[in-house]
Structure formats: C-alpha cells, structure tokens
N, CA, C and O atoms as a Tripos MOL2 file, in Angstrom:
@<TRIPOS>MOLECULE
protein
  292   291    73     0     0
PROTEIN
NO_CHARGES

@<TRIPOS>ATOM
      1 N         -16.2330  -19.6730  -41.9000 N.3       1 MET1
      2 CA        -16.5840  -20.0280  -40.5360 C.3       1 MET1
      3 C         -15.4380  -20.7520  -39.8390 C.2       1 MET1
      4 O         -15.1820  -20.5320  -38.6550 O.2       1 MET1
      5 N         -14.7570  -21.6090  -40.5750 N.am      2 ARG2
      6 CA        -13.6600  -22.3580  -39.9680 C.3       2 ARG2
      7 C         -12.5350  -21.4310  -39.5230 C.2       2 ARG2
      8 O         -11.9480  -21.6150  -38.4560 O.2       2 ARG2
      9 N         -12.2460  -20.4400  -40.3480 N.am      3 ILE3
     10 CA        -11.1610  -19.5150  -40.0210 C.3       3 ILE3
     11 C         -11.5250  -18.6950  -38.7900 C.2       3 ILE3
     12 O         -10.6810  -18.4850  -37.9190 O.2       3 ILE3
     13 N         -12.7620  -18.2330  -38.7050 N.am      4 GLN4
     14 CA        -13.1910  -17.4540  -37.5390 C.3       4 GLN4
     15 C         -13.1100  -18.2950  -36.2730 C.2       4 GLN4
     16 O         -12.6660  -17.8120  -35.2320 O.2       4 GLN4
     17 N         -13.5380  -19.5510  -36.3590 N.am      5 ARG5
     18 CA        -13.4810  -20.4360  -35.1980 C.3       5 ARG5
     19 C         -12.0270  -20.6870  -34.7920 C.2       5 ARG5
     20 O         -11.7000  -20.7070  -33.6060 O.2       5 ARG5
     21 N         -11.1690  -20.8760  -35.7810 N.am      6 PHE6
     22 CA         -9.7490  -21.0850  -35.5100 C.3       6 PHE6
     23 C          -9.1340  -19.8590  -34.8330 C.2       6 PHE6
     24 O          -8.3600  -19.9910  -33.8840 O.2       6 PHE6
     25 N          -9.4790  -18.6750  -35.3210 N.am      7 ILE7
     26 CA         -8.9530  -17.4380  -34.7300 C.3       7 ILE7
     27 C          -9.4450  -17.2830  -33.2960 C.2       7 ILE7
     28 O          -8.6630  -16.9230  -32.4160 O.2       7 ILE7
     29 N         -10.7240  -17.5470  -33.0440 N.am      8 LYS8
     30 CA        -11.2600  -17.4480  -31.6840 C.3       8 LYS8
     31 C         -10.5620  -18.4200  -30.7520 C.2       8 LYS8
     32 O         -10.2000  -18.0620  -29.6310 O.2       8 LYS8
     33 N         -10.3700  -19.6590  -31.2140 N.am      9 GLN9
     34 CA         -9.7050  -20.6540  -30.3780 C.3       9 GLN9
     35 C          -8.2540  -20.2620  -30.1160 C.2       9 GLN9
     36 O          -7.7500  -20.4370  -29.0070 O.2       9 GLN9
     37 N          -7.5970  -19.7400  -31.1230 N.am     10 SER10
     38 CA         -6.2040  -19.3220  -30.9590 C.3      10 SER10
     39 C          -6.0870  -18.1670  -29.9730 C.2      10 SER10
     40 O          -5.2080  -18.1570  -29.1110 O.2      10 SER10
     41 N          -6.9790  -17.2010  -30.1080 N.am     11 LEU11
     42 CA         -6.9560  -16.0670  -29.1830 C.3      11 LEU11
     43 C          -7.2710  -16.5050  -27.7610 C.2      11 LEU11
     44 O          -6.6610  -16.0120  -26.8120 O.2      11 LEU11
     45 N          -8.2060  -17.4150  -27.6030 N.am     12 ARG12
     46 CA         -8.5390  -17.9280  -26.2810 C.3      12 ARG12
     47 C          -7.3330  -18.6520  -25.6820 C.2      12 ARG12
     48 O          -7.0400  -18.5010  -24.4950 O.2      12 ARG12
     49 N          -6.6330  -19.4390  -26.5060 N.am     13 TRP13
     50 CA         -5.4650  -20.1720  -26.0350 C.3      13 TRP13
     51 C          -4.3640  -19.2040  -25.5930 C.2      13 TRP13
     52 O          -3.7640  -19.3780  -24.5320 O.2      13 TRP13
     53 N          -4.1050  -18.1880  -26.4130 N.am     14 VAL14
     54 CA         -3.0780  -17.1970  -26.0670 C.3      14 VAL14
     55 C          -3.4700  -16.4590  -24.7920 C.2      14 VAL14
     56 O          -2.6270  -16.2360  -23.9230 O.2      14 VAL14
     57 N          -4.7370  -16.0800  -24.6720 N.am     15 GLY15
     58 CA         -5.2040  -15.3960  -23.4660 C.3      15 GLY15
     59 C          -5.0510  -16.2530  -22.2270 C.2      15 GLY15
     60 O          -4.6470  -15.7580  -21.1750 O.2      15 GLY15
     61 N          -5.3720  -17.5380  -22.3400 N.am     16 ASP16
     62 CA         -5.2090  -18.4460  -21.2010 C.3      16 ASP16
     63 C          -3.7480  -18.5770  -20.8040 C.2      16 ASP16
     64 O          -3.4260  -18.6090  -19.6160 O.2      16 ASP16
     65 N          -2.8660  -18.6520  -21.7830 N.am     17 ARG17
     66 CA         -1.4250  -18.7560  -21.4850 C.3      17 ARG17
     67 C          -0.9260  -17.4950  -20.7820 C.2      17 ARG17
     68 O          -0.2040  -17.5780  -19.7880 O.2      17 ARG17
     69 N          -1.3070  -16.3370  -21.2950 N.am     18 TRP18
     70 CA         -0.8790  -15.0790  -20.6690 C.3      18 TRP18
     71 C          -1.4240  -14.9580  -19.2540 C.2      18 TRP18
     72 O          -0.7160  -14.5430  -18.3370 O.2      18 TRP18
     73 N          -2.6880  -15.3240  -19.0880 N.am     19 ARG19
     74 CA         -3.2920  -15.2600  -17.7600 C.3      19 ARG19
     75 C          -2.5390  -16.1560  -16.7870 C.2      19 ARG19
     76 O          -2.2750  -15.7620  -15.6510 O.2      19 ARG19
     77 N          -2.1950  -17.3590  -17.2310 N.am     20 GLY20
     78 CA         -1.4390  -18.2760  -16.3830 C.3      20 GLY20
     79 C          -0.0770  -17.7300  -16.0170 C.2      20 GLY20
     80 O           0.3590  -17.8460  -14.8720 O.2      20 GLY20
     81 N           0.6040  -17.1280  -16.9950 N.am     21 LEU21
     82 CA          1.9150  -16.5460  -16.7130 C.3      21 LEU21
     83 C           1.8210  -15.3800  -15.7400 C.2      21 LEU21
     84 O           2.6440  -15.2610  -14.8320 O.2      21 LEU21
     85 N           0.8390  -14.5330  -15.9200 N.am     22 LEU22
     86 CA          0.6860  -13.3770  -15.0360 C.3      22 LEU22
     87 C           0.3260  -13.7930  -13.6210 C.2      22 LEU22
     88 O           0.8210  -13.2060  -12.6590 O.2      22 LEU22
     89 N          -0.5250  -14.7950  -13.4810 N.am     23 GLU23
     90 CA         -0.8910  -15.2650  -12.1470 C.3      23 GLU23
     91 C           0.3040  -15.8920  -11.4530 C.2      23 GLU23
     92 O           0.5050  -15.6730  -10.2580 O.2      23 GLU23
     93 N           1.0980  -16.6670  -12.1740 N.am     24 ALA24
     94 CA          2.2830  -17.2870  -11.5830 C.3      24 ALA24
     95 C           3.3010  -16.2260  -11.1880 C.2      24 ALA24
     96 O           3.9510  -16.3420  -10.1500 O.2      24 ALA24
     97 N           3.4410  -15.1990  -12.0100 N.am     25 ARG25
     98 CA          4.3970  -14.1380  -11.7130 C.3      25 ARG25
     99 C           3.9500  -13.3230  -10.5010 C.2      25 ARG25
    100 O           4.7770  -12.9600   -9.6640 O.2      25 ARG25
    101 N           2.6740  -13.0380  -10.3990 N.am     26 ALA26
    102 CA          2.1630  -12.2380   -9.2820 C.3      26 ALA26
    103 C           2.2850  -12.9900   -7.9700 C.2      26 ALA26
    104 O           2.4860  -12.3710   -6.9250 O.2      26 ALA26
    105 N           2.1680  -14.3050   -7.9990 N.am     27 ALA27
    106 CA          2.2400  -15.0870   -6.7670 C.3      27 ALA27
    107 C           3.6250  -14.9920   -6.1400 C.2      27 ALA27
    108 O           3.7440  -15.0700   -4.9170 O.2      27 ALA27
    109 N           4.6650  -14.8290   -6.9350 N.am     28 GLY28
    110 CA          6.0140  -14.7410   -6.4040 C.3      28 GLY28
    111 C           6.3600  -13.3690   -5.8580 C.2      28 GLY28
    112 O           7.3430  -13.2310   -5.1290 O.2      28 GLY28
    113 N           5.5910  -12.3640   -6.1870 N.am     29 MET29
    114 CA          5.9090  -11.0060   -5.7630 C.3      29 MET29
    115 C           5.2460  -10.6190   -4.4550 C.2      29 MET29
    116 O           5.4680   -9.5120   -3.9640 O.2      29 MET29
    117 N           4.4520  -11.4810   -3.8870 N.am     30 VAL30
    118 CA          3.7150  -11.1180   -2.6830 C.3      30 VAL30
    119 C           4.6710  -10.7710   -1.5500 C.2      30 VAL30
    120 O           4.4560   -9.7850   -0.8460 O.2      30 VAL30
    121 N           5.7200  -11.5610   -1.3620 N.am     31 SER31
    122 CA          6.6770  -11.3040   -0.2830 C.3      31 SER31
    123 C           7.3740   -9.9630   -0.4700 C.2      31 SER31
    124 O           7.5620   -9.2180    0.4910 O.2      31 SER31
    125 N           7.7530   -9.6600   -1.6900 N.am     32 ALA32
    126 CA          8.4250   -8.3910   -1.9560 C.3      32 ALA32
    127 C           7.4900   -7.2160   -1.6970 C.2      32 ALA32
    128 O           7.9230   -6.1820   -1.1870 O.2      32 ALA32
    129 N           6.2270   -7.3620   -2.0390 N.am     33 GLU33
    130 CA          5.2720   -6.2820   -1.7960 C.3      33 GLU33
    131 C           5.0900   -6.0470   -0.3000 C.2      33 GLU33
    132 O           4.9960   -4.9030    0.1450 O.2      33 GLU33
    133 N           5.0410   -7.1320    0.4780 N.am     34 TYR34
    134 CA          4.9430   -6.9710    1.9260 C.3      34 TYR34
    135 C           6.1830   -6.2750    2.4760 C.2      34 TYR34
    136 O           6.0720   -5.4140    3.3490 O.2      34 TYR34
    137 N           7.3530   -6.6350    1.9790 N.am     35 ALA35
    138 CA          8.5880   -6.0210    2.4600 C.3      35 ALA35
    139 C           8.6040   -4.5270    2.1590 C.2      35 ALA35
    140 O           8.9920   -3.7310    3.0140 O.2      35 ALA35
    141 N           8.1950   -4.1390    0.9750 N.am     36 VAL36
    142 CA          8.1530   -2.7170    0.6190 C.3      36 VAL36
    143 C           7.1260   -1.9910    1.4790 C.2      36 VAL36
    144 O           7.3650   -0.8640    1.9140 O.2      36 VAL36
    145 N           5.9890   -2.6270    1.7260 N.am     37 GLY37
    146 CA          4.9640   -2.0280    2.5830 C.3      37 GLY37
    147 C           5.4550   -1.8200    4.0020 C.2      37 GLY37
    148 O           5.1840   -0.7860    4.6120 O.2      37 GLY37
    149 N           6.1770   -2.7970    4.5270 N.am     38 ILE38
    150 CA          6.7150   -2.6780    5.8870 C.3      38 ILE38
    151 C           7.7540   -1.5610    5.9460 C.2      38 ILE38
    152 O           7.7680   -0.7770    6.8960 O.2      38 ILE38
    153 N           8.6190   -1.4830    4.9410 N.am     39 LEU39
    154 CA          9.6160   -0.4050    4.9180 C.3      39 LEU39
    155 C           8.9540    0.9640    4.8440 C.2      39 LEU39
    156 O           9.3950    1.9070    5.5000 O.2      39 LEU39
    157 N           7.9100    1.0730    4.0560 N.am     40 ALA40
    158 CA          7.1970    2.3510    3.9610 C.3      40 ALA40
    159 C           6.5330    2.7010    5.2870 C.2      40 ALA40
    160 O           6.5430    3.8620    5.6970 O.2      40 ALA40
    161 N           5.9560    1.7040    5.9630 N.am     41 ALA41
    162 CA          5.3140    1.9590    7.2520 C.3      41 ALA41
    163 C           6.3350    2.3900    8.2990 C.2      41 ALA41
    164 O           6.0640    3.2890    9.0940 O.2      41 ALA41
    165 N           7.4940    1.7620    8.3060 N.am     42 VAL42
    166 CA          8.5430    2.1400    9.2600 C.3      42 VAL42
    167 C           9.0440    3.5560    8.9690 C.2      42 VAL42
    168 O           9.2580    4.3410    9.8920 O.2      42 VAL42
    169 N           9.2290    3.8790    7.6990 N.am     43 ALA43
    170 CA          9.6750    5.2320    7.3440 C.3      43 ALA43
    171 C           8.6420    6.2700    7.7690 C.2      43 ALA43
    172 O           9.0010    7.3360    8.2700 O.2      43 ALA43
    173 N           7.3580    5.9620    7.5680 N.am     44 PHE44
    174 CA          6.3010    6.8860    7.9730 C.3      44 PHE44
    175 C           6.2620    7.0330    9.4940 C.2      44 PHE44
    176 O           6.0600    8.1330   10.0080 O.2      44 PHE44
    177 N           6.4540    5.9270   10.2120 N.am     45 ALA45
    178 CA          6.4770    5.9900   11.6770 C.3      45 ALA45
    179 C           7.6420    6.8450   12.1690 C.2      45 ALA45
    180 O           7.4860    7.6220   13.1110 O.2      45 ALA45
    181 N           8.7950    6.7080   11.5430 N.am     46 LEU46
    182 CA          9.9430    7.5370   11.9330 C.3      46 LEU46
    183 C           9.6910    9.0130   11.6420 C.2      46 LEU46
    184 O          10.0850    9.8810   12.4210 O.2      46 LEU46
    185 N           9.0440    9.2900   10.5340 N.am     47 LEU47
    186 CA          8.6970   10.6720   10.2090 C.3      47 LEU47
    187 C           7.7410   11.2450   11.2530 C.2      47 LEU47
    188 O           7.9400   12.3610   11.7330 O.2      47 LEU47
    189 N           6.7080   10.4870   11.6030 N.am     48 LEU48
    190 CA          5.7720   10.9530   12.6280 C.3      48 LEU48
    191 C           6.4550   11.1370   13.9750 C.2      48 LEU48
    192 O           6.1650   12.0890   14.6990 O.2      48 LEU48
    193 N           7.3540   10.2330   14.3040 N.am     49 LEU49
    194 CA          8.0750   10.3370   15.5720 C.3      49 LEU49
    195 C           8.9140   11.6100   15.6150 C.2      49 LEU49
    196 O           8.9440   12.3010   16.6330 O.2      49 LEU49
    197 N           9.5900   11.9200   14.5200 N.am     50 SER50
    198 CA         10.4050   13.1370   14.5010 C.3      50 SER50
    199 C           9.5330   14.3890   14.5630 C.2      50 SER50
    200 O           9.9140   15.3770   15.1910 O.2      50 SER50
    201 N           8.3710   14.3540   13.9190 N.am     51 VAL51
    202 CA          7.4610   15.5010   13.9800 C.3      51 VAL51
    203 C           6.9120   15.6620   15.3900 C.2      51 VAL51
    204 O           6.8500   16.7780   15.9060 O.2      51 VAL51
    205 N           6.5150   14.5630   16.0160 N.am     52 MET52
    206 CA          5.9280   14.6370   17.3560 C.3      52 MET52
    207 C           6.9430   15.0750   18.4030 C.2      52 MET52
    208 O           6.5650   15.6460   19.4250 O.2      52 MET52
    209 N           8.2160   14.8190   18.1660 N.am     53 ARG53
    210 CA          9.2470   15.2170   19.1290 C.3      53 ARG53
    211 C           9.7110   16.6590   18.9380 C.2      53 ARG53
    212 O          10.4790   17.1700   19.7530 O.2      53 ARG53
    213 N           9.2630   17.3110   17.8910 N.am     54 SER54
    214 CA          9.6980   18.6880   17.6590 C.3      54 SER54
    215 C           9.0710   19.6060   18.7070 C.2      54 SER54
    216 O           7.9940   19.3290   19.2350 O.2      54 SER54
    217 N           9.7640   20.6970   18.9930 N.am     55 ASP55
    218 CA          9.3070   21.6270   20.0260 C.3      55 ASP55
    219 C           7.9870   22.2880   19.6560 C.2      55 ASP55
    220 O           7.1460   22.5170   20.5250 O.2      55 ASP55
    221 N           7.7950   22.5960   18.3880 N.am     56 ALA56
    222 CA          6.5660   23.2720   17.9630 C.3      56 ALA56
    223 C           5.3480   22.3790   18.1900 C.2      56 ALA56
    224 O           4.3330   22.8290   18.7220 O.2      56 ALA56
    225 N           5.4500   21.1380   17.7940 N.am     57 VAL57
    226 CA          4.3180   20.2180   17.9660 C.3      57 VAL57
    227 C           4.1080   19.9110   19.4400 C.2      57 VAL57
    228 O           2.9720   19.8580   19.9110 O.2      57 VAL57
    229 N           5.1840   19.7100   20.1590 N.am     58 ARG58
    230 CA          5.0630   19.4280   21.5910 C.3      58 ARG58
    231 C           4.3760   20.5910   22.3110 C.2      58 ARG58
    232 O           3.5180   20.3740   23.1660 O.2      58 ARG58
    233 N           4.7530   21.8240   21.9620 N.am     59 GLY59
    234 CA          4.1170   22.9920   22.5630 C.3      59 GLY59
    235 C           2.6460   23.0930   22.1970 C.2      59 GLY59
    236 O           1.8150   23.4180   23.0450 O.2      59 GLY59
    237 N           2.3160   22.8160   20.9380 N.am     60 ALA60
    238 CA          0.9200   22.8830   20.5020 C.3      60 ALA60
    239 C           0.0830   21.8300   21.2190 C.2      60 ALA60
    240 O          -1.0330   22.1180   21.6520 O.2      60 ALA60
    241 N           0.6030   20.6260   21.3480 N.am     61 LEU61
    242 CA         -0.1410   19.5700   22.0500 C.3      61 LEU61
    243 C          -0.3140   19.8960   23.5320 C.2      61 LEU61
    244 O          -1.3780   19.6600   24.1050 O.2      61 LEU61
    245 N           0.7240   20.4340   24.1410 N.am     62 THR62
    246 CA          0.6220   20.8270   25.5480 C.3      62 THR62
    247 C          -0.4240   21.9140   25.7220 C.2      62 THR62
    248 O          -1.1930   21.8950   26.6830 O.2      62 THR62
    249 N          -0.4550   22.8540   24.7990 N.am     63 ASP63
    250 CA         -1.4530   23.9200   24.8200 C.3      63 ASP63
    251 C          -2.8700   23.3560   24.7050 C.2      63 ASP63
    252 O          -3.7630   23.7590   25.4510 O.2      63 ASP63
    253 N          -3.0730   22.4330   23.7790 N.am     64 ILE64
    254 CA         -4.4000   21.8290   23.5800 C.3      64 ILE64
    255 C          -4.8470   21.0830   24.8260 C.2      64 ILE64
    256 O          -5.9910   21.2150   25.2590 O.2      64 ILE64
    257 N          -3.9420   20.3000   25.4010 N.am     65 VAL65
    258 CA         -4.2990   19.5320   26.6050 C.3      65 VAL65
    259 C          -4.5810   20.4740   27.7670 C.2      65 VAL65
    260 O          -5.5190   20.2410   28.5290 O.2      65 VAL65
    261 N          -3.7890   21.5310   27.9210 N.am     66 SER66
    262 CA         -4.0100   22.4930   29.0110 C.3      66 SER66
    263 C          -5.3650   23.1740   28.8760 C.2      66 SER66
    264 O          -6.0900   23.3280   29.8580 O.2      66 SER66
    265 N          -5.7080   23.5870   27.6430 N.am     67 ARG67
    266 CA         -7.0160   24.2160   27.4300 C.3      67 ARG67
    267 C          -8.1570   23.2430   27.6830 C.2      67 ARG67
    268 O          -9.1880   23.6210   28.2390 O.2      67 ARG67
    269 N          -7.9760   22.0020   27.2780 N.am     68 ALA68
    270 CA         -9.0320   21.0020   27.4940 C.3      68 ALA68
    271 C          -9.2280   20.7330   28.9800 C.2      68 ALA68
    272 O         -10.3600   20.5660   29.4330 O.2      68 ALA68
    273 N          -8.1490   20.6890   29.7360 N.am     69 LEU69
    274 CA         -8.2660   20.4360   31.1760 C.3      69 LEU69
    275 C          -8.8480   21.6390   31.9070 C.2      69 LEU69
    276 O          -9.5840   21.4720   32.8800 O.2      69 LEU69
    277 N          -8.5280   22.8510   31.4520 N.am     70 SER70
    278 CA         -9.0600   24.0340   32.1290 C.3      70 SER70
    279 C         -10.5470   24.2180   31.8330 C.2      70 SER70
    280 O         -11.2640   24.7550   32.6770 O.2      70 SER70
    281 N         -11.0300   23.8020   30.6850 N.am     71 VAL71
    282 CA        -12.4470   23.9060   30.3450 C.3      71 VAL71
    283 C         -13.2520   22.9120   31.1590 C.2      71 VAL71
    284 O         -14.3380   23.2370   31.6390 O.2      71 VAL71
    285 N         -12.7310   21.7040   31.3190 N.am     72 SER72
    286 CA        -13.4830   20.6690   32.0350 C.3      72 SER72
    287 C         -13.4430   20.8710   33.5430 C.2      72 SER72
    288 O         -14.2710   20.2960   34.2500 O.2      72 SER72
    289 N         -12.5140   21.6640   34.0590 N.am     73 ALA73
    290 CA        -12.3900   21.8210   35.5130 C.3      73 ALA73
    291 C         -13.3250   22.8490   36.0740 C.2      73 ALA73
    292 O         -13.3300   23.0860   37.2820 O.2      73 ALA73
@<TRIPOS>BOND
     1     1     2 1
     2     2     3 1
     3     3     4 2
     4     3     5 am
     5     5     6 1
     6     6     7 1
     7     7     8 2
     8     7     9 am
     9     9    10 1
    10    10    11 1
    11    11    12 2
    12    11    13 am
    13    13    14 1
    14    14    15 1
    15    15    16 2
    16    15    17 am
    17    17    18 1
    18    18    19 1
    19    19    20 2
    20    19    21 am
    21    21    22 1
    22    22    23 1
    23    23    24 2
    24    23    25 am
    25    25    26 1
    26    26    27 1
    27    27    28 2
    28    27    29 am
    29    29    30 1
    30    30    31 1
    31    31    32 2
    32    31    33 am
    33    33    34 1
    34    34    35 1
    35    35    36 2
    36    35    37 am
    37    37    38 1
    38    38    39 1
    39    39    40 2
    40    39    41 am
    41    41    42 1
    42    42    43 1
    43    43    44 2
    44    43    45 am
    45    45    46 1
    46    46    47 1
    47    47    48 2
    48    47    49 am
    49    49    50 1
    50    50    51 1
    51    51    52 2
    52    51    53 am
    53    53    54 1
    54    54    55 1
    55    55    56 2
    56    55    57 am
    57    57    58 1
    58    58    59 1
    59    59    60 2
    60    59    61 am
    61    61    62 1
    62    62    63 1
    63    63    64 2
    64    63    65 am
    65    65    66 1
    66    66    67 1
    67    67    68 2
    68    67    69 am
    69    69    70 1
    70    70    71 1
    71    71    72 2
    72    71    73 am
    73    73    74 1
    74    74    75 1
    75    75    76 2
    76    75    77 am
    77    77    78 1
    78    78    79 1
    79    79    80 2
    80    79    81 am
    81    81    82 1
    82    82    83 1
    83    83    84 2
    84    83    85 am
    85    85    86 1
    86    86    87 1
    87    87    88 2
    88    87    89 am
    89    89    90 1
    90    90    91 1
    91    91    92 2
    92    91    93 am
    93    93    94 1
    94    94    95 1
    95    95    96 2
    96    95    97 am
    97    97    98 1
    98    98    99 1
    99    99   100 2
   100    99   101 am
   101   101   102 1
   102   102   103 1
   103   103   104 2
   104   103   105 am
   105   105   106 1
   106   106   107 1
   107   107   108 2
   108   107   109 am
   109   109   110 1
   110   110   111 1
   111   111   112 2
   112   111   113 am
   113   113   114 1
   114   114   115 1
   115   115   116 2
   116   115   117 am
   117   117   118 1
   118   118   119 1
   119   119   120 2
   120   119   121 am
   121   121   122 1
   122   122   123 1
   123   123   124 2
   124   123   125 am
   125   125   126 1
   126   126   127 1
   127   127   128 2
   128   127   129 am
   129   129   130 1
   130   130   131 1
   131   131   132 2
   132   131   133 am
   133   133   134 1
   134   134   135 1
   135   135   136 2
   136   135   137 am
   137   137   138 1
   138   138   139 1
   139   139   140 2
   140   139   141 am
   141   141   142 1
   142   142   143 1
   143   143   144 2
   144   143   145 am
   145   145   146 1
   146   146   147 1
   147   147   148 2
   148   147   149 am
   149   149   150 1
   150   150   151 1
   151   151   152 2
   152   151   153 am
   153   153   154 1
   154   154   155 1
   155   155   156 2
   156   155   157 am
   157   157   158 1
   158   158   159 1
   159   159   160 2
   160   159   161 am
   161   161   162 1
   162   162   163 1
   163   163   164 2
   164   163   165 am
   165   165   166 1
   166   166   167 1
   167   167   168 2
   168   167   169 am
   169   169   170 1
   170   170   171 1
   171   171   172 2
   172   171   173 am
   173   173   174 1
   174   174   175 1
   175   175   176 2
   176   175   177 am
   177   177   178 1
   178   178   179 1
   179   179   180 2
   180   179   181 am
   181   181   182 1
   182   182   183 1
   183   183   184 2
   184   183   185 am
   185   185   186 1
   186   186   187 1
   187   187   188 2
   188   187   189 am
   189   189   190 1
   190   190   191 1
   191   191   192 2
   192   191   193 am
   193   193   194 1
   194   194   195 1
   195   195   196 2
   196   195   197 am
   197   197   198 1
   198   198   199 1
   199   199   200 2
   200   199   201 am
   201   201   202 1
   202   202   203 1
   203   203   204 2
   204   203   205 am
   205   205   206 1
   206   206   207 1
   207   207   208 2
   208   207   209 am
   209   209   210 1
   210   210   211 1
   211   211   212 2
   212   211   213 am
   213   213   214 1
   214   214   215 1
   215   215   216 2
   216   215   217 am
   217   217   218 1
   218   218   219 1
   219   219   220 2
   220   219   221 am
   221   221   222 1
   222   222   223 1
   223   223   224 2
   224   223   225 am
   225   225   226 1
   226   226   227 1
   227   227   228 2
   228   227   229 am
   229   229   230 1
   230   230   231 1
   231   231   232 2
   232   231   233 am
   233   233   234 1
   234   234   235 1
   235   235   236 2
   236   235   237 am
   237   237   238 1
   238   238   239 1
   239   239   240 2
   240   239   241 am
   241   241   242 1
   242   242   243 1
   243   243   244 2
   244   243   245 am
   245   245   246 1
   246   246   247 1
   247   247   248 2
   248   247   249 am
   249   249   250 1
   250   250   251 1
   251   251   252 2
   252   251   253 am
   253   253   254 1
   254   254   255 1
   255   255   256 2
   256   255   257 am
   257   257   258 1
   258   258   259 1
   259   259   260 2
   260   259   261 am
   261   261   262 1
   262   262   263 1
   263   263   264 2
   264   263   265 am
   265   265   266 1
   266   266   267 1
   267   267   268 2
   268   267   269 am
   269   269   270 1
   270   270   271 1
   271   271   272 2
   272   271   273 am
   273   273   274 1
   274   274   275 1
   275   275   276 2
   276   275   277 am
   277   277   278 1
   278   278   279 1
   279   279   280 2
   280   279   281 am
   281   281   282 1
   282   282   283 1
   283   283   284 2
   284   283   285 am
   285   285   286 1
   286   286   287 1
   287   287   288 2
   288   287   289 am
   289   289   290 1
   290   290   291 1
   291   291   292 2
@<TRIPOS>SUBSTRUCTURE
     1 MET1         2 RESIDUE 1 A MET
     2 ARG2         6 RESIDUE 1 A ARG
     3 ILE3        10 RESIDUE 1 A ILE
     4 GLN4        14 RESIDUE 1 A GLN
     5 ARG5        18 RESIDUE 1 A ARG
     6 PHE6        22 RESIDUE 1 A PHE
     7 ILE7        26 RESIDUE 1 A ILE
     8 LYS8        30 RESIDUE 1 A LYS
     9 GLN9        34 RESIDUE 1 A GLN
    10 SER10       38 RESIDUE 1 A SER
    11 LEU11       42 RESIDUE 1 A LEU
    12 ARG12       46 RESIDUE 1 A ARG
    13 TRP13       50 RESIDUE 1 A TRP
    14 VAL14       54 RESIDUE 1 A VAL
    15 GLY15       58 RESIDUE 1 A GLY
    16 ASP16       62 RESIDUE 1 A ASP
    17 ARG17       66 RESIDUE 1 A ARG
    18 TRP18       70 RESIDUE 1 A TRP
    19 ARG19       74 RESIDUE 1 A ARG
    20 GLY20       78 RESIDUE 1 A GLY
    21 LEU21       82 RESIDUE 1 A LEU
    22 LEU22       86 RESIDUE 1 A LEU
    23 GLU23       90 RESIDUE 1 A GLU
    24 ALA24       94 RESIDUE 1 A ALA
    25 ARG25       98 RESIDUE 1 A ARG
    26 ALA26      102 RESIDUE 1 A ALA
    27 ALA27      106 RESIDUE 1 A ALA
    28 GLY28      110 RESIDUE 1 A GLY
    29 MET29      114 RESIDUE 1 A MET
    30 VAL30      118 RESIDUE 1 A VAL
    31 SER31      122 RESIDUE 1 A SER
    32 ALA32      126 RESIDUE 1 A ALA
    33 GLU33      130 RESIDUE 1 A GLU
    34 TYR34      134 RESIDUE 1 A TYR
    35 ALA35      138 RESIDUE 1 A ALA
    36 VAL36      142 RESIDUE 1 A VAL
    37 GLY37      146 RESIDUE 1 A GLY
    38 ILE38      150 RESIDUE 1 A ILE
    39 LEU39      154 RESIDUE 1 A LEU
    40 ALA40      158 RESIDUE 1 A ALA
    41 ALA41      162 RESIDUE 1 A ALA
    42 VAL42      166 RESIDUE 1 A VAL
    43 ALA43      170 RESIDUE 1 A ALA
    44 PHE44      174 RESIDUE 1 A PHE
    45 ALA45      178 RESIDUE 1 A ALA
    46 LEU46      182 RESIDUE 1 A LEU
    47 LEU47      186 RESIDUE 1 A LEU
    48 LEU48      190 RESIDUE 1 A LEU
    49 LEU49      194 RESIDUE 1 A LEU
    50 SER50      198 RESIDUE 1 A SER
    51 VAL51      202 RESIDUE 1 A VAL
    52 MET52      206 RESIDUE 1 A MET
    53 ARG53      210 RESIDUE 1 A ARG
    54 SER54      214 RESIDUE 1 A SER
    55 ASP55      218 RESIDUE 1 A ASP
    56 ALA56      222 RESIDUE 1 A ALA
    57 VAL57      226 RESIDUE 1 A VAL
    58 ARG58      230 RESIDUE 1 A ARG
    59 GLY59      234 RESIDUE 1 A GLY
    60 ALA60      238 RESIDUE 1 A ALA
    61 LEU61      242 RESIDUE 1 A LEU
    62 THR62      246 RESIDUE 1 A THR
    63 ASP63      250 RESIDUE 1 A ASP
    64 ILE64      254 RESIDUE 1 A ILE
    65 VAL65      258 RESIDUE 1 A VAL
    66 SER66      262 RESIDUE 1 A SER
    67 ARG67      266 RESIDUE 1 A ARG
    68 ALA68      270 RESIDUE 1 A ALA
    69 LEU69      274 RESIDUE 1 A LEU
    70 SER70      278 RESIDUE 1 A SER
    71 VAL71      282 RESIDUE 1 A VAL
    72 SER72      286 RESIDUE 1 A SER
    73 ALA73      290 RESIDUE 1 A ALA
C-alpha cells in the first residue's frame, strides 16, 4: 500500500509540474499567435483583393448586378 501511495503521489507531482510548465509556456506564445493570425488575415485579404480586381470576376459581378436591377425594374 505504501508503494502504491508513493507512486500516485509521485505521478501527481510530476503531472502538476508538467501542467505548470505547459501553462507558463503557452502564456508567452499568445503574442506570436496573434501576429501569425494577423499575417494570415492580411494575406487572405490581399488574395481576395486580387481576385475581385480580375476582369473575369468584375464582369461576373457586373452581370449579376445588371440582372438583379433589370428584374426589379
């Protein structure tokens, strides 16, 4: 019984230490995660901007708006 109790206490202690280390490590990465998220959002916005400025998309959107206005008129 003593050995089992010792093993449980040791495992609990190791788990608490690891949990503390992981929480401390994750707290420092929050800024980096935001920076990567912002860079990804900017890259996606630039991609959408280039797609929206293309002649094919511009023509398709103009067509859709023209049809919508002619139906409602």
